[in-house]
C-alpha positions as a LaTeX table, in Angstrom:
\begin{tabular}{lrrr}
\hline
Residue & $x$ (\AA) & $y$ (\AA) & $z$ (\AA) \\
\hline
Met1 & $-14.95$ & $-12.49$ & $-2.32$ \\
Thr2 & $-13.76$ & $-10.55$ & $-5.56$ \\
Thr3 & $-13.77$ & $-6.91$ & $-5.13$ \\
Arg4 & $-14.56$ & $-5.02$ & $-8.57$ \\
Val5 & $-12.37$ & $-1.59$ & $-8.68$ \\
Leu6 & $-13.02$ & 0.60 & $-11.57$ \\
Thr7 & $-10.43$ & 3.60 & $-12.41$ \\
Gly8 & $-11.67$ & 6.13 & $-14.98$ \\
Ile9 & $-8.39$ & 7.64 & $-16.97$ \\
Lys10 & $-9.22$ & 10.84 & $-18.87$ \\
Pro11 & $-7.05$ & 11.42 & $-22.21$ \\
Ser12 & $-5.35$ & 14.72 & $-21.52$ \\
Gly13 & $-2.12$ & 14.22 & $-23.54$ \\
Thr14 & 1.34 & 12.24 & $-22.43$ \\
Pro15 & 1.46 & 11.92 & $-18.84$ \\
His16 & 4.71 & 13.11 & $-16.60$ \\
Ile17 & 6.57 & 11.24 & $-13.56$ \\
Gly18 & 4.31 & 12.92 & $-11.25$ \\
Asn19 & 1.26 & 11.16 & $-12.86$ \\
Tyr20 & 3.24 & 7.82 & $-12.82$ \\
Leu21 & 3.90 & 7.70 & $-9.50$ \\
Gly22 & 0.99 & 9.24 & $-8.22$ \\
Ala23 & $-1.44$ & 7.31 & $-10.30$ \\
Ile24 & $-0.16$ & 4.82 & $-12.73$ \\
Arg25 & 2.51 & 2.94 & $-10.87$ \\
Pro26 & $-0.16$ & 2.29 & $-7.40$ \\
Ala27 & $-3.14$ & 1.48 & $-9.93$ \\
Ile28 & $-1.22$ & $-1.09$ & $-11.84$ \\
Ala29 & $-0.24$ & $-2.75$ & $-8.55$ \\
Ala30 & $-3.12$ & $-2.74$ & $-6.80$ \\
Ser31 & $-4.87$ & $-4.58$ & $-9.68$ \\
Arg32 & $-2.53$ & $-7.51$ & $-9.23$ \\
Ala33 & $-4.11$ & $-8.55$ & $-5.94$ \\
Ala34 & $-5.53$ & $-12.17$ & $-6.49$ \\
Asp35 & $-8.82$ & $-10.62$ & $-4.96$ \\
Thr36 & $-9.06$ & $-7.44$ & $-7.16$ \\
Glu37 & $-11.31$ & $-7.79$ & $-10.73$ \\
Ser38 & $-9.75$ & $-4.44$ & $-12.53$ \\
Phe39 & $-11.63$ & $-2.17$ & $-14.63$ \\
Phe40 & $-9.35$ & 0.74 & $-16.31$ \\
Phe41 & $-11.50$ & 2.96 & $-19.07$ \\
Leu42 & $-10.17$ & 5.52 & $-21.10$ \\
Ala43 & $-12.54$ & 8.20 & $-20.39$ \\
Asp44 & $-12.88$ & 9.67 & $-23.87$ \\
Leu45 & $-16.85$ & 11.00 & $-23.68$ \\
His46 & $-15.84$ & 12.84 & $-20.52$ \\
Ser47 & $-12.81$ & 14.60 & $-22.53$ \\
Leu48 & $-15.35$ & 16.30 & $-24.85$ \\
Ile49 & $-16.49$ & 18.37 & $-22.18$ \\
Asn50 & $-13.36$ & 20.07 & $-22.32$ \\
Thr51 & $-12.22$ & 20.07 & $-25.83$ \\
Gln52 & $-13.64$ & 20.14 & $-29.42$ \\
Asp53 & $-10.20$ & 19.10 & $-31.06$ \\
Pro54 & $-10.97$ & 15.98 & $-32.95$ \\
Leu55 & $-7.30$ & 15.43 & $-33.63$ \\
Arg56 & $-6.01$ & 16.36 & $-30.10$ \\
Val57 & $-8.91$ & 13.87 & $-28.67$ \\
Gln58 & $-7.65$ & 10.85 & $-30.95$ \\
Arg59 & $-4.30$ & 11.85 & $-30.07$ \\
Ser60 & $-4.67$ & 11.90 & $-26.19$ \\
Thr61 & $-6.69$ & 8.64 & $-26.22$ \\
Leu62 & $-3.85$ & 6.81 & $-28.12$ \\
Glu63 & $-0.79$ & 8.67 & $-25.90$ \\
Ile64 & $-2.74$ & 7.62 & $-22.54$ \\
Ala65 & $-3.38$ & 4.08 & $-23.70$ \\
Ala66 & 0.10 & 3.35 & $-24.76$ \\
Ser67 & 1.16 & 4.95 & $-21.36$ \\
Trp68 & $-0.57$ & 2.59 & $-19.38$ \\
Leu69 & 0.13 & $-0.46$ & $-21.14$ \\
Ala70 & 4.01 & 0.85 & $-21.18$ \\
Ala71 & 3.81 & 0.90 & $-17.36$ \\
Gly72 & 2.68 & $-2.51$ & $-17.07$ \\
Leu73 & $-1.02$ & $-3.01$ & $-17.25$ \\
Asp74 & $-1.99$ & $-6.39$ & $-18.48$ \\
Pro75 & $-4.64$ & $-6.26$ & $-20.42$ \\
Asp76 & $-5.09$ & $-10.10$ & $-19.98$ \\
Lys77 & $-5.71$ & $-10.22$ & $-16.62$ \\
Val78 & $-7.67$ & $-6.65$ & $-16.44$ \\
Trp79 & $-10.57$ & $-4.85$ & $-17.87$ \\
Phe80 & $-9.07$ & $-2.27$ & $-20.15$ \\
Tyr81 & $-11.18$ & $-0.41$ & $-22.43$ \\
Arg82 & $-12.38$ & 2.67 & $-24.29$ \\
Gln83 & $-15.70$ & 4.26 & $-22.51$ \\
Ser84 & $-17.37$ & 4.82 & $-26.17$ \\
Asp85 & $-17.05$ & 1.73 & $-27.46$ \\
Ile86 & $-19.64$ & 0.75 & $-24.63$ \\
Pro87 & $-22.84$ & 2.45 & $-25.92$ \\
Glu88 & $-24.93$ & 0.70 & $-23.26$ \\
Ile89 & $-23.00$ & 3.44 & $-20.88$ \\
Thr90 & $-25.08$ & 6.27 & $-22.83$ \\
Glu91 & $-28.03$ & 4.29 & $-22.66$ \\
Leu92 & $-27.55$ & 3.83 & $-18.70$ \\
Thr93 & $-27.05$ & 7.62 & $-18.63$ \\
Trp94 & $-30.42$ & 8.51 & $-19.67$ \\
Tyr95 & $-32.29$ & 6.35 & $-17.47$ \\
Leu96 & $-30.15$ & 7.59 & $-14.64$ \\
Thr97 & $-30.99$ & 10.97 & $-15.42$ \\
Thr98 & $-34.86$ & 10.14 & $-14.81$ \\
Val99 & $-33.93$ & 9.77 & $-11.38$ \\
Ala100 & $-31.27$ & 12.14 & $-11.02$ \\
Ser101 & $-32.33$ & 15.03 & $-8.83$ \\
Lys102 & $-31.56$ & 18.27 & $-10.45$ \\
Gly103 & $-31.14$ & 19.78 & $-6.77$ \\
Leu104 & $-27.92$ & 17.04 & $-6.07$ \\
Leu105 & $-26.99$ & 18.31 & $-9.73$ \\
Asn106 & $-26.96$ & 21.95 & $-8.76$ \\
Arg107 & $-24.83$ & 21.18 & $-5.94$ \\
Ala108 & $-21.93$ & 19.71 & $-8.16$ \\
His109 & $-18.75$ & 21.00 & $-7.29$ \\
Ala110 & $-17.93$ & 21.64 & $-11.04$ \\
Tyr111 & $-20.84$ & 23.61 & $-11.83$ \\
Lys112 & $-20.96$ & 25.37 & $-8.91$ \\
Ala113 & $-17.63$ & 26.56 & $-9.58$ \\
Ala114 & $-18.75$ & 27.52 & $-13.19$ \\
Val115 & $-21.39$ & 29.41 & $-11.82$ \\
Asp116 & $-19.41$ & 30.78 & $-8.97$ \\
Lys117 & $-17.05$ & 32.45 & $-11.62$ \\
Asn118 & $-19.86$ & 33.65 & $-14.00$ \\
Arg119 & $-21.09$ & 35.97 & $-10.93$ \\
Glu120 & $-17.79$ & 36.99 & $-10.13$ \\
Glu121 & $-17.35$ & 38.37 & $-13.72$ \\
Gly122 & $-21.17$ & 39.87 & $-13.40$ \\
Val123 & $-22.15$ & 37.51 & $-16.69$ \\
Asp124 & $-25.32$ & 34.94 & $-16.60$ \\
Glu125 & $-24.71$ & 32.20 & $-13.91$ \\
Asp126 & $-24.90$ & 29.58 & $-16.77$ \\
Ala127 & $-22.88$ & 31.77 & $-19.40$ \\
Gly128 & $-20.60$ & 28.87 & $-21.24$ \\
Val129 & $-22.24$ & 26.33 & $-19.36$ \\
Thr130 & $-22.82$ & 23.35 & $-21.46$ \\
Ala131 & $-25.25$ & 20.45 & $-20.65$ \\
Gly132 & $-22.41$ & 18.02 & $-20.63$ \\
Leu133 & $-20.59$ & 19.93 & $-17.85$ \\
Tyr134 & $-23.62$ & 19.71 & $-15.92$ \\
Met135 & $-24.86$ & 16.35 & $-16.66$ \\
Tyr136 & $-20.91$ & 14.75 & $-16.12$ \\
Pro137 & $-21.86$ & 13.15 & $-12.76$ \\
Val138 & $-24.79$ & 11.35 & $-14.18$ \\
Leu139 & $-22.20$ & 9.76 & $-17.21$ \\
Met140 & $-19.53$ & 9.15 & $-14.62$ \\
Ala141 & $-22.32$ & 7.39 & $-12.35$ \\
Ala142 & $-23.16$ & 5.20 & $-15.56$ \\
Asp143 & $-19.34$ & 4.37 & $-15.63$ \\
Ile144 & $-19.46$ & 2.74 & $-12.37$ \\
Leu145 & $-22.87$ & 0.93 & $-12.19$ \\
Val146 & $-22.79$ & $-0.61$ & $-15.27$ \\
Phe147 & $-19.97$ & $-2.73$ & $-14.27$ \\
Gly148 & $-20.94$ & $-3.55$ & $-10.75$ \\
Ala149 & $-17.95$ & $-1.57$ & $-9.10$ \\
Asn150 & $-17.49$ & $-2.22$ & $-5.31$ \\
Lys151 & $-14.83$ & 0.39 & $-5.00$ \\
Val152 & $-13.65$ & 3.37 & $-7.10$ \\
Pro153 & $-9.96$ & 5.09 & $-6.34$ \\
Val154 & $-10.62$ & 9.18 & $-6.32$ \\
Gly155 & $-9.24$ & 12.12 & $-5.21$ \\
Arg156 & $-10.91$ & 13.96 & $-2.35$ \\
Asp157 & $-12.42$ & 16.29 & $-5.04$ \\
Gln158 & $-14.20$ & 13.23 & $-6.58$ \\
Ile159 & $-15.88$ & 12.20 & $-3.55$ \\
Gln160 & $-19.19$ & 13.94 & $-4.25$ \\
His161 & $-19.43$ & 12.14 & $-7.58$ \\
Ile162 & $-19.31$ & 8.37 & $-6.02$ \\
Glu163 & $-22.05$ & 9.76 & $-3.53$ \\
Met164 & $-24.11$ & 10.72 & $-6.47$ \\
Ala165 & $-23.58$ & 7.41 & $-8.25$ \\
Arg166 & $-24.75$ & 5.98 & $-4.92$ \\
Asp167 & $-27.85$ & 8.07 & $-4.91$ \\
Phe168 & $-28.86$ & 7.68 & $-8.62$ \\
Gly169 & $-28.27$ & 3.96 & $-8.26$ \\
Gln170 & $-30.13$ & 3.77 & $-5.25$ \\
Arg171 & $-33.22$ & 5.80 & $-6.45$ \\
Phe172 & $-33.41$ & 3.51 & $-9.29$ \\
Asn173 & $-33.21$ & 0.07 & $-7.12$ \\
His174 & $-36.31$ & 1.97 & $-4.73$ \\
Val175 & $-38.42$ & 3.40 & $-7.96$ \\
Tyr176 & $-38.35$ & $-0.20$ & $-9.70$ \\
Gly177 & $-38.39$ & $-2.22$ & $-6.76$ \\
Lys178 & $-35.14$ & $-4.38$ & $-7.20$ \\
Asp179 & $-31.24$ & $-4.23$ & $-6.22$ \\
Tyr180 & $-30.37$ & $-3.61$ & $-10.10$ \\
Phe181 & $-27.05$ & $-1.74$ & $-9.04$ \\
Val182 & $-24.38$ & $-2.35$ & $-6.69$ \\
Leu183 & $-23.67$ & 0.93 & $-4.59$ \\
Pro184 & $-19.75$ & 1.81 & $-5.10$ \\
Glu185 & $-17.76$ & 3.34 & $-2.24$ \\
Ala186 & $-14.95$ & 5.60 & $-2.75$ \\
Val187 & $-11.47$ & 4.78 & $-1.81$ \\
Ile188 & $-8.95$ & 7.59 & $-0.52$ \\
Asp189 & $-5.35$ & 6.59 & $-0.69$ \\
Glu190 & $-3.67$ & 8.83 & 2.00 \\
Ala191 & $-0.39$ & 7.64 & 0.92 \\
Val192 & $-0.33$ & 8.60 & $-2.80$ \\
Ala193 & 2.87 & 10.61 & $-3.52$ \\
Thr194 & 2.97 & 14.24 & $-4.48$ \\
Leu195 & 5.83 & 14.87 & $-6.57$ \\
Pro196 & 7.69 & 18.08 & $-6.42$ \\
Gly197 & 8.71 & 19.25 & $-9.81$ \\
Leu198 & 11.58 & 21.07 & $-11.29$ \\
Asp199 & 11.03 & 24.55 & $-9.34$ \\
Gly200 & 9.83 & 22.33 & $-6.04$ \\
Arg201 & 6.38 & 23.04 & $-6.18$ \\
Lys202 & 3.78 & 20.38 & $-6.77$ \\
Met203 & 4.58 & 18.66 & $-10.17$ \\
Ser204 & 1.76 & 20.13 & $-12.60$ \\
Lys205 & 1.47 & 21.28 & $-16.42$ \\
Ser206 & $-0.19$ & 24.20 & $-15.17$ \\
Tyr207 & 3.27 & 25.26 & $-13.51$ \\
Asp208 & 5.28 & 24.38 & $-16.35$ \\
Asn209 & 7.48 & 22.32 & $-13.93$ \\
Val210 & 6.95 & 18.39 & $-15.18$ \\
Ile211 & 9.31 & 16.07 & $-16.40$ \\
Pro212 & 7.66 & 13.83 & $-19.10$ \\
Leu213 & 7.19 & 10.33 & $-18.29$ \\
Phe214 & 8.61 & 9.01 & $-21.46$ \\
Ala215 & 11.51 & 11.79 & $-22.21$ \\
Pro216 & 14.30 & 10.82 & $-24.25$ \\
Arg217 & 17.22 & 10.08 & $-22.13$ \\
Glu218 & 19.31 & 13.08 & $-23.03$ \\
Glu219 & 16.06 & 15.10 & $-22.33$ \\
Leu220 & 15.39 & 13.80 & $-19.34$ \\
Lys221 & 19.26 & 14.19 & $-17.77$ \\
Lys222 & 18.57 & 17.95 & $-19.08$ \\
Leu223 & 15.48 & 18.53 & $-17.07$ \\
Val224 & 16.97 & 16.27 & $-13.75$ \\
Phe225 & 19.93 & 18.71 & $-14.02$ \\
Ser226 & 17.66 & 21.45 & $-14.09$ \\
Val227 & 16.19 & 20.88 & $-10.70$ \\
Leu228 & 16.18 & 23.68 & $-8.44$ \\
Thr229 & 18.84 & 23.34 & $-5.46$ \\
Asp230 & 20.03 & 25.81 & $-2.84$ \\
Ser231 & 23.64 & 27.35 & $-2.63$ \\
Arg232 & 25.11 & 24.95 & $-0.30$ \\
Ala233 & 28.69 & 24.15 & $-1.56$ \\
Pro234 & 30.11 & 20.64 & $-1.86$ \\
Gly235 & 31.42 & 18.93 & 1.45 \\
Glu236 & 28.55 & 21.38 & 3.10 \\
Pro237 & 25.97 & 18.78 & 4.70 \\
Lys238 & 22.57 & 19.22 & 3.34 \\
Ser239 & 19.21 & 18.60 & 4.29 \\
Thr240 & 16.77 & 16.07 & 2.98 \\
Glu241 & 13.77 & 17.79 & 4.22 \\
Gly242 & 12.00 & 19.51 & 1.66 \\
Ser243 & 14.72 & 18.74 & $-1.16$ \\
Ala244 & 12.91 & 18.22 & $-4.48$ \\
Leu245 & 16.03 & 16.39 & $-5.59$ \\
Phe246 & 15.75 & 13.66 & $-2.66$ \\
Gln247 & 12.44 & 13.23 & $-2.95$ \\
Met248 & 12.66 & 12.32 & $-6.70$ \\
Tyr249 & 15.42 & 9.82 & $-6.23$ \\
Gln250 & 13.12 & 8.17 & $-3.10$ \\
Ala251 & 10.42 & 7.74 & $-4.96$ \\
Phe252 & 12.13 & 5.14 & $-7.74$ \\
Ala253 & 14.69 & 3.93 & $-4.68$ \\
Ser254 & 14.57 & 1.20 & $-2.51$ \\
Ala255 & 14.99 & 1.90 & 1.31 \\
Glu256 & 18.25 & 0.86 & 1.11 \\
Gln257 & 19.30 & 3.02 & $-1.61$ \\
Thr258 & 17.05 & 6.23 & 0.01 \\
Ala259 & 19.16 & 5.76 & 3.06 \\
Ala260 & 22.58 & 5.73 & 1.39 \\
Phe261 & 21.30 & 9.05 & $-0.84$ \\
Ala262 & 20.32 & 10.62 & 2.88 \\
Gln263 & 24.13 & 9.84 & 3.93 \\
Ala264 & 25.12 & 11.34 & 1.19 \\
Phe265 & 23.54 & 14.76 & 1.81 \\
Ala266 & 24.54 & 14.76 & 5.48 \\
Asp267 & 28.04 & 14.10 & 4.00 \\
Gly268 & 28.09 & 17.28 & 1.90 \\
Ile269 & 27.55 & 15.56 & $-1.63$ \\
Ala270 & 27.89 & 18.02 & $-4.44$ \\
Trp271 & 24.67 & 19.01 & $-6.13$ \\
Gly272 & 26.17 & 17.87 & $-9.74$ \\
Glu273 & 26.94 & 14.44 & $-8.55$ \\
Ala274 & 23.38 & 14.30 & $-6.45$ \\
Lys275 & 21.88 & 15.11 & $-9.73$ \\
Ala276 & 23.76 & 12.59 & $-11.26$ \\
Gln277 & 22.48 & 9.95 & $-9.18$ \\
Val278 & 18.70 & 11.04 & $-9.20$ \\
Phe279 & 19.10 & 10.83 & $-13.37$ \\
Glu280 & 20.53 & 7.30 & $-13.50$ \\
Arg281 & 18.17 & 5.71 & $-10.49$ \\
Met282 & 15.15 & 7.24 & $-12.49$ \\
Asp283 & 16.35 & 6.31 & $-16.06$ \\
Ala284 & 16.90 & 2.93 & $-14.91$ \\
Glu285 & 13.32 & 2.31 & $-14.26$ \\
Leu286 & 11.75 & 4.69 & $-16.69$ \\
Ala287 & 13.97 & 3.42 & $-19.80$ \\
Pro288 & 12.47 & 0.12 & $-20.24$ \\
Leu289 & 9.10 & 1.75 & $-20.13$ \\
Arg290 & 10.07 & 4.52 & $-22.76$ \\
Glu291 & 10.95 & 1.86 & $-24.80$ \\
Arg292 & 7.64 & $-0.29$ & $-24.64$ \\
Tyr293 & 5.86 & 3.12 & $-25.26$ \\
Asn294 & 7.85 & 4.12 & $-28.45$ \\
Ala295 & 7.02 & 0.48 & $-29.68$ \\
Leu296 & 3.46 & 0.70 & $-28.94$ \\
Met297 & 2.83 & 4.49 & $-30.38$ \\
Ala298 & 4.45 & 3.31 & $-33.58$ \\
Glu299 & 1.74 & 0.40 & $-33.76$ \\
Pro300 & $-1.86$ & 2.37 & $-33.38$ \\
Ala301 & $-4.06$ & $-0.46$ & $-34.77$ \\
Lys302 & $-2.49$ & $-2.79$ & $-32.19$ \\
Ile303 & $-4.06$ & $-0.61$ & $-29.56$ \\
Glu304 & $-7.08$ & $-0.25$ & $-31.33$ \\
Ala305 & $-7.52$ & $-3.43$ & $-32.03$ \\
Leu306 & $-7.35$ & $-4.30$ & $-28.21$ \\
Leu307 & $-9.55$ & $-1.68$ & $-27.19$ \\
Arg308 & $-12.43$ & $-2.90$ & $-29.26$ \\
Gln309 & $-11.61$ & $-6.76$ & $-28.08$ \\
Arg310 & $-11.99$ & $-5.77$ & $-24.54$ \\
Gly311 & $-14.90$ & $-3.35$ & $-25.42$ \\
Gln312 & $-16.81$ & $-6.28$ & $-27.17$ \\
Gln313 & $-16.02$ & $-8.68$ & $-24.28$ \\
Leu314 & $-17.25$ & $-6.04$ & $-21.77$ \\
Arg315 & $-20.49$ & $-5.59$ & $-23.35$ \\
Glu316 & $-21.50$ & $-9.46$ & $-23.88$ \\
Gln317 & $-20.29$ & $-10.49$ & $-20.44$ \\
Phe318 & $-21.53$ & $-7.34$ & $-18.26$ \\
Ala319 & $-23.47$ & $-4.12$ & $-20.15$ \\
Ile320 & $-25.69$ & $-6.04$ & $-22.47$ \\
Pro321 & $-27.22$ & $-8.31$ & $-20.04$ \\
Leu322 & $-27.43$ & $-5.55$ & $-17.40$ \\
Leu323 & $-29.40$ & $-3.13$ & $-19.97$ \\
Lys324 & $-31.70$ & $-5.93$ & $-20.67$ \\
Gln325 & $-32.66$ & $-6.17$ & $-17.37$ \\
Leu326 & $-32.79$ & $-2.53$ & $-17.22$ \\
Arg327 & $-34.96$ & $-2.09$ & $-20.18$ \\
Glu328 & $-37.68$ & $-4.32$ & $-18.94$ \\
Ala329 & $-37.35$ & $-2.78$ & $-15.82$ \\
Val330 & $-38.48$ & 0.55 & $-16.92$ \\
Gly331 & $-41.11$ & $-0.69$ & $-19.21$ \\
Leu332 & $-39.53$ & $-0.74$ & $-22.77$ \\
Arg333 & $-40.89$ & $-3.98$ & $-23.41$ \\
Asp334 & $-42.04$ & $-6.75$ & $-25.90$ \\
Leu335 & $-45.40$ & $-5.29$ & $-26.65$ \\
Ser336 & $-46.80$ & $-8.99$ & $-27.13$ \\
Thr337 & $-45.65$ & $-9.93$ & $-23.53$ \\
Ile338 & $-48.13$ & $-7.39$ & $-22.12$ \\
Gly339 & $-50.26$ & $-9.89$ & $-20.25$ \\
Gln340 & $-47.74$ & $-12.02$ & $-19.04$ \\
Thr341 & $-45.73$ & $-8.91$ & $-17.39$ \\
Ala342 & $-48.29$ & $-7.38$ & $-15.62$ \\
Lys343 & $-49.22$ & $-11.25$ & $-14.18$ \\
Ala344 & $-45.63$ & $-11.44$ & $-13.00$ \\
Glu345 & $-45.76$ & $-7.94$ & $-11.76$ \\
Ala346 & $-48.60$ & $-8.00$ & $-9.70$ \\
Val347 & $-47.09$ & $-11.58$ & $-8.26$ \\
Ala348 & $-44.11$ & $-9.78$ & $-7.41$ \\
Lys349 & $-45.22$ & $-7.04$ & $-5.34$ \\
Val350 & $-47.41$ & $-8.99$ & $-3.17$ \\
Ala351 & $-45.49$ & $-8.20$ & 0.64 \\
Leu352 & $-42.34$ & $-7.26$ & $-0.50$ \\
Pro353 & $-40.25$ & $-5.75$ & 2.28 \\
Leu354 & $-38.03$ & $-2.60$ & 1.19 \\
Phe355 & $-35.19$ & $-0.53$ & 2.66 \\
Lys356 & $-35.42$ & 3.07 & 1.91 \\
Gln357 & $-32.28$ & 5.14 & 2.00 \\
Tyr358 & $-32.48$ & 8.89 & 1.62 \\
Arg359 & $-30.84$ & 12.18 & 2.80 \\
Glu360 & $-32.65$ & 14.70 & 4.84 \\
Lys361 & $-32.09$ & 18.58 & 4.79 \\
Asp362 & $-29.50$ & 17.98 & 7.78 \\
Gly363 & $-27.32$ & 16.66 & 5.18 \\
Arg364 & $-27.26$ & 13.18 & 7.07 \\
Phe365 & $-28.30$ & 9.68 & 5.71 \\
Tyr366 & $-31.12$ & 7.75 & 6.96 \\
Phe367 & $-32.74$ & 4.49 & 6.34 \\
Lys368 & $-36.17$ & 2.91 & 7.05 \\
Leu369 & $-37.32$ & $-0.75$ & 6.58 \\
Leu370 & $-41.19$ & $-1.05$ & 5.52 \\
Asp371 & $-43.03$ & $-4.18$ & 5.23 \\
Gly372 & $-45.05$ & $-5.24$ & 1.98 \\
Asp373 & $-48.13$ & $-2.94$ & 3.12 \\
Gly374 & $-45.80$ & 0.37 & 3.30 \\
Gln375 & $-45.93$ & 0.05 & 6.80 \\
Leu376 & $-42.75$ & 1.39 & 8.81 \\
Leu377 & $-40.82$ & $-1.47$ & 11.02 \\
Ile378 & $-37.08$ & 0.21 & 11.48 \\
Gln379 & $-36.37$ & 3.99 & 11.55 \\
Ser380 & $-32.55$ & 5.07 & 11.74 \\
Glu381 & $-30.81$ & 7.63 & 13.22 \\
Gly382 & $-28.75$ & 9.66 & 10.82 \\
Phe383 & $-25.09$ & 8.76 & 9.67 \\
Asp384 & $-22.22$ & 11.13 & 8.33 \\
Ser385 & $-22.12$ & 9.16 & 5.09 \\
Pro386 & $-24.51$ & 6.71 & 2.97 \\
Arg387 & $-21.50$ & 4.19 & 3.52 \\
Asp388 & $-22.49$ & 3.64 & 6.85 \\
Ala389 & $-26.01$ & 3.83 & 6.60 \\
Gly390 & $-25.45$ & 1.00 & 3.86 \\
Gln391 & $-22.87$ & $-1.42$ & 5.76 \\
Leu392 & $-25.69$ & $-1.29$ & 8.39 \\
Ile393 & $-28.36$ & $-2.15$ & 6.36 \\
Ala394 & $-26.23$ & $-5.00$ & 5.04 \\
Val395 & $-25.85$ & $-6.65$ & 8.56 \\
Leu396 & $-29.47$ & $-6.36$ & 9.01 \\
Lys397 & $-30.17$ & $-8.13$ & 6.13 \\
Gln398 & $-28.77$ & $-11.04$ & 7.45 \\
Ala399 & $-30.15$ & $-10.74$ & 11.07 \\
Glu400 & $-31.89$ & $-13.63$ & 12.19 \\
Gln401 & $-32.50$ & $-13.44$ & 15.88 \\
Gly402 & $-34.30$ & $-10.82$ & 17.97 \\
Asp403 & $-30.82$ & $-9.72$ & 19.89 \\
Ala404 & $-29.57$ & $-8.58$ & 16.54 \\
Leu405 & $-31.82$ & $-5.70$ & 16.34 \\
Gln406 & $-30.88$ & $-3.99$ & 19.70 \\
Ser407 & $-29.02$ & $-0.97$ & 18.70 \\
Glu408 & $-28.72$ & 2.64 & 19.33 \\
Leu409 & $-28.36$ & 3.14 & 15.65 \\
Phe410 & $-31.83$ & 2.74 & 14.71 \\
Lys411 & $-35.25$ & 1.93 & 16.45 \\
Val412 & $-37.82$ & $-1.05$ & 15.73 \\
Glu413 & $-41.14$ & 0.11 & 15.34 \\
Gly414 & $-43.43$ & $-2.15$ & 17.08 \\
Glu415 & $-42.70$ & $-6.20$ & 17.70 \\
Val416 & $-39.79$ & $-7.95$ & 16.81 \\
Glu417 & $-41.54$ & $-10.58$ & 14.48 \\
Pro418 & $-42.69$ & $-8.80$ & 11.88 \\
Val419 & $-39.41$ & $-7.25$ & 11.33 \\
Leu420 & $-37.34$ & $-10.97$ & 11.43 \\
Ala421 & $-40.28$ & $-12.09$ & 9.09 \\
Ala422 & $-39.77$ & $-9.01$ & 6.49 \\
Leu423 & $-35.94$ & $-9.53$ & 6.74 \\
Ala424 & $-35.99$ & $-13.28$ & 6.09 \\
Ala425 & $-38.60$ & $-12.30$ & 2.83 \\
Leu426 & $-35.64$ & $-10.31$ & 1.84 \\
Arg427 & $-33.22$ & $-13.03$ & 2.15 \\
Glu428 & $-35.69$ & $-15.40$ & 0.32 \\
Ala429 & $-35.84$ & $-12.97$ & $-2.45$ \\
Ala430 & $-32.14$ & $-12.37$ & $-2.87$ \\
Ala431 & $-31.53$ & $-16.08$ & $-3.12$ \\
Lys432 & $-34.25$ & $-16.72$ & $-5.68$ \\
Asp433 & $-32.47$ & $-13.72$ & $-7.69$ \\
\hline
\end{tabular}
C-alpha cells in the first residue's frame, strides 16, 4: 500500500546547513522509499502572511526551489509544485471555512500568541492581526486534504494544525455524508538533527550564527574557522560532548570517520587542525550541491517551467476531479439536473449508517456509530488523540463477527446483529464508491 506524504516548504530565503541537515536531507531520503508517494510544495501563499514585499516573495520562492532541487530532490519521482499554481486549494479553503469552528480557530497557537502579545502591551487584542493569520490553519488544511495525504511530517509546534485539518475534513465528511477526505496523521521525527551554530547555540537566523548552505568555498572555510571553541591547547585532550565543531563533523561523516575524529579529540588535536578537517568534510558534500544550485539560479525559467508543468499535472490528476465532487456535494451544480440529483440523493440517504467522530469539553476524542435512522449502535470511550479513535473506527469497519465487538474501548448499545448489519452496509457502500 502506498502512503502519501506531504511536506510544505515556506519560502524564507536561502537555507543554512541546519535546515539542510534537519529537514531537507532527511525529507529527500525518505521520499525515495518504494511505498511512498511524496508531495513537496512551495507555500508561497502562506508567505504572504508575513511579508508584503513582492520581490522578496519572488526571490525566496526561486531560492528555495533551487535549494531543494540542488540537494537532490528528483522532480520526476516526487510531486514538486508551487501552492499558488493550484487554484483548487484556495477554492477548497473556502469550503472548509463553512465547516471550520471559530472556537477552534480561536485556539490556534499563532493567533493566541498574537493576542497574548497585544494584551501584554495593553492594546486591542486583535491589533495587527490579519484575517490571513487567523485563517492560516484552514489554508494549511486545504493543502493537506486536497491531495489525500496520509502523513505530514511536522515539528511539535505544528501538530495542532494537523489535528485541525482532521477536524475540518471530518466535519465536511459528516455534513455531506461521504468520506471525501482522508484524515491525515502528523509524523514527528524525534531523530531530526539540531545543529549548533557558530557560537554553540542552535543554528538560527535570529541568532545570526548560521552557515549558509551554498556559501562559496572560501566563505565556508572562514565561517567554520570562526566556530567557538575552548582554550585547551594542542596536545591536551578535548571533549566531544557539547562541542559544536564535533557535531558539525559528525553530521557530515560516516560512523568510521566520526570515530576517528573522536579519537583525534582524545589525542589532543589542535583546534586549527580540527577546524580544517571539519571544513574539508563539509565541503566534500556541499560542493556538488553548491555547483548545482548556482546553475539552477542562473536559469530561473527552467524552474518556472518545471513548477508550472507539475502543478498542471497535479490539478488534472487530483485537484480538479476532487473539486468537481465537492461542488456536487455542496450543491454548486448544473441547475438543469435538479430533478435527477434530488431523486439520487433520496435513494442514497436510505438506511446509510454513519460513524461520527467528535471532541468533548473534556478535551478527549469520541466516536459513535448511528444507523440510517439515527439510532445509536456503538458509543466509544474517550481517546487522547483523534488518530487513536480513527484507527479503531477503521478496525470496526472491517468487523464481520460478533466477537470483534468485545472491547473496553467502546460499548455496543443493544443487540450485536444490527451493528454487524450496519458495518456490512458501510463496507458495501465503500466497495461501490
